[in-house]
KOLMI-681979 format. One record per residue (C-alpha): x, y, z; residue in one letter. Coordinates in Angstrom, 1 decimal. Example, Ala and Ser with C-alpha at 12.3 -4.5 7.8 and 13.67 -1.06 7.14 Angstrom:
BEGIN
        u        v        w   resn
     12.3     -4.5      7.8      a
     13.7     -1.1      7.1      s
This chain:
BEGIN
        u        v        w   resn
     11.3     -6.7    -10.4      x
     14.5     -5.3     -8.9      x
     15.7     -4.4    -12.3      x
     12.6     -2.3    -12.8      x
     13.2     -0.7     -9.4      x
     16.7      0.1    -10.4      x
     15.5      1.6    -13.7      x
     12.8      3.6    -12.0      x
     15.3      4.9     -9.4      x
     17.7      6.0    -12.2      x
     15.0      7.8    -14.1      x
     13.7      9.6    -10.9      x
     17.2     10.8    -10.0      x
     17.7     12.0    -13.6      x
     14.3     13.9    -13.6      x
     15.2     15.5    -10.3      x
     18.7     16.6    -11.6      x
     20.3     14.8     -8.7      x
     18.1     16.6     -6.1      x
     17.5     13.4     -4.1      x
     18.0     12.9     -0.4      x
     16.8      9.2     -0.4      x
     14.5      6.8     -2.1      x
     12.7      4.2      0.0      x
     10.8      1.0     -0.5      x
      8.2     -0.2      1.9      x
      5.1     -2.4      2.1      x
      4.9     -5.8      0.5      x
      8.2     -5.5     -1.4      x
     10.2     -5.4      1.8      x
      7.9     -7.6      3.8      x
      8.5    -10.6      1.5      x
      4.8    -10.4      0.6      x
      4.9     -9.0     -3.0      x
      2.7    -11.0     -5.4      x
      2.6    -10.1     -9.1      x
     -1.0     -9.7    -10.1      x
     -2.1     -8.2     -6.8      x
      0.7     -6.1     -5.1      x
      2.0     -2.6     -5.7      x
      5.6     -1.4     -5.4      x
      5.4      1.2     -2.7      x
      8.1      3.9     -3.0      x
      8.8      7.2     -1.2      x
     11.2      9.7     -2.8      x
     12.6     12.5     -0.6      x
     14.4     15.4     -2.1      x
     16.9     17.8     -0.5      x
     15.4     20.9     -2.1      x
     11.9     21.8     -3.1      x
     10.7     20.2     -6.3      x
     10.5     22.6     -9.2      x
      7.5     22.7    -11.5      x
      9.6     21.4    -14.4      x
     10.8     18.5    -12.4      x
      7.2     17.7    -11.2      x
      6.0     17.7    -14.8      x
      8.7     15.2    -15.8      x
      7.8     12.9    -12.9      x
      4.0     12.9    -12.8      x
      3.7     10.6    -15.9      x
      7.0      8.8    -15.5      x
      5.3      5.5    -14.8      x
      3.4      5.6    -18.1      x
      6.5      6.7    -20.0      x
      8.6      3.8    -18.7      x
      5.8      1.4    -19.3      x
      5.4      2.5    -22.9      x
      9.2      2.1    -23.4      x
      9.1     -1.4    -22.0      x
      5.7     -2.9    -22.8      x
      6.8     -6.4    -21.7      x
      7.7     -5.2    -18.2      x
      4.8     -5.9    -15.8      x
      6.3     -3.9    -13.0      x
      6.4     -0.4    -14.3      x
      2.7      0.3    -13.8      x
      2.8     -1.0    -10.2      x
      4.9      1.8     -8.6      x
      2.9      3.9     -6.1      x
      3.9      6.6     -3.7      x
      5.0     10.2     -3.2      x
      7.9     12.4     -4.3      x
      8.3     15.2     -1.9      x
     10.9     17.5     -0.3      x
     12.3     15.9      3.0      x
     11.5     18.7      5.4      x
      8.0     19.1      3.9      x
      7.3     15.4      4.3      x
      8.4     15.4      7.9      x
      6.3     18.5      8.7      x
      3.3     17.4      6.7      x
      3.0     20.8      5.0      x
      3.7     20.8      1.2      x
      4.4     23.4     -1.4      x
      4.5     20.8     -4.2      x
      4.7     17.0     -4.4      x
      4.1     14.3     -7.0      x
      1.6     11.6     -6.1      x
      1.3      8.2     -7.8      x
     -1.7      6.2     -6.9      x
     -3.8      3.2     -8.0      x
     -6.3      5.4     -9.8      x
     -3.9      8.0    -11.3      x
     -1.2     10.6    -10.6      x
     -1.1     14.3     -9.9      x
      0.9     17.3     -8.8      x
     -0.5     18.6     -5.5      x
      0.2     20.5     -2.3      x
     -2.0     18.3     -0.2      x
     -1.1     14.9      1.2      x
     -1.7     13.0      4.5      x
      0.7     10.1      5.0      x
     -1.1      6.9      5.9      x
     -0.2      5.8      9.4      x
      0.2      2.2      8.3      x
      2.7      3.4      5.7      x
      4.5      5.5      8.2      x
      4.8      2.5     10.6      x
      6.2      0.4      7.8      x
      8.8      3.0      6.8      x
      9.9      3.4     10.4      x
     10.0     -0.3     11.0      x
     11.4     -1.8      7.9      x
     11.7      0.8      5.1      x
     14.6      0.0      2.8      x
     16.7      2.7      1.1      x
     17.6      2.0     -2.5      x
     19.3      5.4     -3.1      x
     21.0      8.0     -1.0      x
     20.8      8.2      2.8      x
     19.8      5.0      4.6      x
     19.1      6.7      7.9      x
     15.7      5.3      8.8      x
     15.6      7.3     12.0      x
     14.1     10.2     10.0      x
     10.8      8.3     10.2      x
      8.9      8.0     13.4      x
      6.3      5.4     14.5      x
      2.8      6.7     14.7      x
      1.3      6.5     18.2      x
     -1.4      4.0     19.1      x
     -4.2      6.5     19.0      x
     -3.2      7.5     15.5      x
     -3.3      3.9     14.4      x
     -6.7      3.4     16.0      x
     -8.0      6.5     14.2      x
     -6.7      5.1     10.9      x
     -8.4      1.8     11.6      x
    -11.7      3.6     12.4      x
    -11.4      5.4      9.1      x
    -10.7      2.2      7.3      x
    -13.7      0.6      8.9      x
    -15.9      3.4      7.7      x
    -14.5      2.9      4.2      x
    -15.4     -0.8      4.3      x
    -18.9     -0.1      5.4      x
    -19.4      2.5      2.7      x
    -17.6      1.0     -0.3      x
    -17.5     -2.7      0.2      x
    -21.3     -3.4      0.4      x
    -20.9     -4.7     -3.1      x
    -17.8     -6.2     -4.7      x
    -16.6     -6.8     -8.3      x
    -14.5     -9.4    -10.2      x
    -11.1     -7.9     -9.2      x
     -8.9     -9.8     -6.7      x
     -8.9     -6.7     -4.5      x
    -12.5     -7.6     -3.6      x
    -11.3    -10.4     -1.3      x
     -8.4     -8.1     -0.2      x
    -10.9     -6.4      2.0      x
    -10.8     -9.5      4.2      x
     -7.1     -9.3      4.6      x
     -7.4     -5.6      5.4      x
     -9.8     -6.4      8.2      x
     -7.4     -9.1      9.5      x
     -4.5     -6.6      9.6      x
     -6.6     -4.0     11.4      x
     -7.6     -6.5     14.1      x
     -4.1     -7.7     14.5      x
     -2.9     -4.1     15.0      x
     -5.6     -3.5     17.6      x
     -4.6     -6.5     19.5      x
     -0.8     -6.4     19.1      x
      0.0     -2.7     18.5      x
      2.1     -3.7     15.5      x
      1.7     -3.8     11.7      x
      2.4     -6.9      9.7      x
      1.9     -7.9      6.1      x
     -1.6     -8.6      4.8      x
     -0.8    -12.3      4.1      x
      0.7    -12.8      7.6      x
     -2.4    -11.1      9.1      x
     -4.7    -13.5      7.2      x
     -2.8    -16.5      8.4      x
     -2.8    -15.2     11.9      x
     -6.5    -14.7     11.9      x
     -7.0    -18.3     10.8      x
     -4.7    -19.5     13.6      x
     -6.6    -17.4     16.1      x
    -10.0    -18.4     14.8      x
    -11.1    -14.7     14.7      x
    -14.1    -15.3     12.4      x
    -16.9    -17.9     12.6      x
    -16.9    -18.6      8.9      x
    -13.2    -19.1      7.9      x
    -13.7    -20.6      4.4      x
    -13.7    -17.2      2.6      x
    -10.5    -16.2      4.4      x
     -8.8    -19.5      3.7      x
     -9.7    -19.1      0.0      x
     -8.4    -15.5      0.1      x
     -5.1    -16.5      1.6      x
     -4.6    -19.1     -1.1      x
     -5.4    -16.6     -3.9      x
     -3.0    -14.1     -2.3      x
     -0.2    -16.6     -2.4      x
     -0.5    -17.1     -6.2      x
     -2.8    -14.5     -7.7      x
     -1.8    -15.1    -11.3      x
     -3.2    -18.6    -11.1      x
     -6.6    -17.4    -10.0      x
     -7.3    -14.0    -11.6      x
     -8.7    -15.3    -14.9      x
    -10.8    -18.1    -13.5      x
    -14.5    -17.7    -14.1      x
    -15.5    -19.5    -10.9      x
    -13.2    -17.1     -8.9      x
    -14.6    -14.1    -10.7      x
    -18.2    -15.1     -9.8      x
    -17.2    -15.7     -6.2      x
    -15.5    -12.3     -5.9      x
    -18.6    -10.6     -7.3      x
    -20.8    -11.9     -4.5      x
    -18.4    -11.3     -1.6      x
    -19.9     -8.1     -0.3      x
    -22.1     -9.7      2.4      x
    -19.1    -11.7      3.6      x
    -16.9     -8.6      3.8      x
    -19.6     -6.9      5.9      x
    -19.8     -9.9      8.3      x
    -16.0     -9.7      8.7      x
    -16.4     -6.0      9.3      x
    -18.8     -6.9     12.2      x
    -15.8     -8.5     13.9      x
    -13.7     -5.4     13.4      x
    -16.5     -3.3     14.8      x
    -16.5     -5.4     18.0      x
    -12.8     -5.0     18.3      x
    -13.0     -1.2     17.9      x
    -15.9     -1.0     20.5      x
    -13.5     -2.4     23.1      x
    -10.9      0.3     22.5      x
């Protein structure tokens, strides 16, 4: 994985003609929670000067270009994040940035950093190129985190009524665990840690789905092609909603 990160870093610096202030990793990669078959590689690239249109055009499809050049590398498609000018990222107002997400990529001038990602960058972001001054990032306040959790709760209610065969279906349970942990502890931890914590604290009446989710999270490649697991994932919607009931109760007390 770290060879792929080094190669991606080199290609980004080249595409930007050296216009790089710093490149940061955050999320599961730096929380010792990366699991091939489930996790992404979260990366933030900050430039010293605004990104030109030509540079943005080189960068927007870079993941696919590198994946095509190294078809045996499973990590190239997993990079996600934002490439933006430093001052614009800190101000939240953008003239041009490159966004890489799960469902695609784009050049845009609109982006709202996720408070959980902001917290992770400020708390344990790891520089792999350029400045390693993490003080440029600030922790979001508690009210900002609660607002993000409310938004996530609404997303669960809207989009997780039904689930499919992907492992991400049981990931909703870990998301809920992390939200409850943050509400109770005013901190952000990895999803696996949050799931283990919820089991230790007996947060949910029916713990079996969460126990199974934690086991899958630890070794996703061993489970992703099993037919029994696929069928279980497809029927997980009602369980996710019951777990969301617990999150709703936590939010109502805030």
